[in-house]
C-alpha positions, 0 to 999 in steps of 0.5 A: 500500500505504500507509506501513504496507505499504511500510515498517512491515510489511517491517521487522517481518517482518525483525525476525521473522527476527532471532535477536538480537531474538527473544532480547531479546524473550523476556527482556522481561517486558513483551513477554510480558505483551502477547503474552498477548493473542494467545497464551494461554500456554506450556502445554497447561493454558493452551490448555485454559483458552482453549478452555473460555472460547471454547466457553462462548460457542459458538465452535469452536477450532483449536489450534496448538502453536507451532514451525516450521523444525525441523532435527533428528529429535528435535525433530520427534519431541518435537513429535509427542509434544506434539500427542499430549498435547494431543489426549489433553487435548482428548479429556478434554473429552468434546465431541460430534463433529458437523459441524463438529467443535468441536475442531481442531488445526493442524499446521505440517509444518516443525515435523514435519521437512519441512525435514530434509535427508534424507527430510524429506517422508517424515518429516513425512508419517509424523509427521503420520499419527501425529497424524491417527490419534490425532485420528481416534480422538478426533473432532478435526479436523486442518488442515495450515497453510501456510507460505512459498511455497517449501513449498507444493508439498511441503505439498500433496503430503503433504496429498494423501497423508494424505487417502487415510487421512483424507479429512476432513483440511483444509489452508490456502491463502493468497490472496496467492499468485498460484497459489492460484486454481488450487489452490482449483479443484483442492482445492474438494472439501476443507476449505480454510482460506482466509487472506490470507497472513502471510509476506513473499513476492516480487512474482513469486509473490504480490500485494503490494498490499492491494487486490489481495490482497482481490480475490484472496481474494474470487475464491478464496472464490467458487471454494471456495463453488461447490465441494463442500468446506467453506470456512473463511473465515479473515479479519478484513477487514470487506470479506471478512466482509461478502461471505460471506453473499451468496456463501453464499446464491448457492451455497445454503450453509447455516450448517453448510456453511462457517465463519468463522475468526479469531485468538485476541485479534483482533476478539473482539466481531466473533467473538461477533457472528457466533456469536450470529447463528447462524454457526460461528466458529472461533478459532485458539488458539496456545500454546507457548514458540516464540511469537516468530515467530507474534507478529511476523507478527500485528504485521505483519498489521494496523496496529491490532495494532502500535498495541496493542503500542506503546501497551502498551509505553508504558503 
């Protein structure tokens, strides 16, 4: 795995679980300035500014209102209202809905009450249903995010239930989990965002070697490409990106039958290159005040992200 994977990544992810470090980071102006590379801001207006810039370059967008691990009903209800406000603002852009839909929102079920001790799954389902119903009215897609492996069964169960009313709903599968090839086979008729995975998972449930994760990703992507759904290739890895065109051709998929996805602020030149070549490229745009956990996971994903952060602090 190398020094980064063996030493730096676990340490960074551990920092992401520290409330003391989170409070310290949120007070430092220099940290907030660097965070804006990955998170355009705290408000809907900040998110809409990023959306406008990306749409001007023919890129699609997926917007995430940051927040997770909600432990009370009121906060979950506030998250629902935040998403409804975001959807109203997106609807005001007057985008033409097509395939793929240019605008999408991403939901974390833990932000909608999934972890509540009583009826958490039911509360999360009802809150997600409210958001999906409004999104359907406005022609905006919804994709349910993946979180750590302990939530996977609950998340996929809620997704299956939601799809009874919203068959266009998408979800995320993480290639580093050992179960994911089987999940891809079962869900190959859906919109699936396939990512490598950003949580610190034990070897009993997840591949930990970088090469093994990439191999698992390509196996899972092949399953999705062979299916009847809509694969969303969420990766910055040149090896993965380099394999997509040949795999799509093998399964007779045109440019409207899959898309690339990348994170806001990462490999912008590559995003533009793929879009100019006629591919659908969707950029994941997070916003909100709860940026710390997301930001730390981005630092842990790639040595280049950590180098950028450290260089900016020195500057």
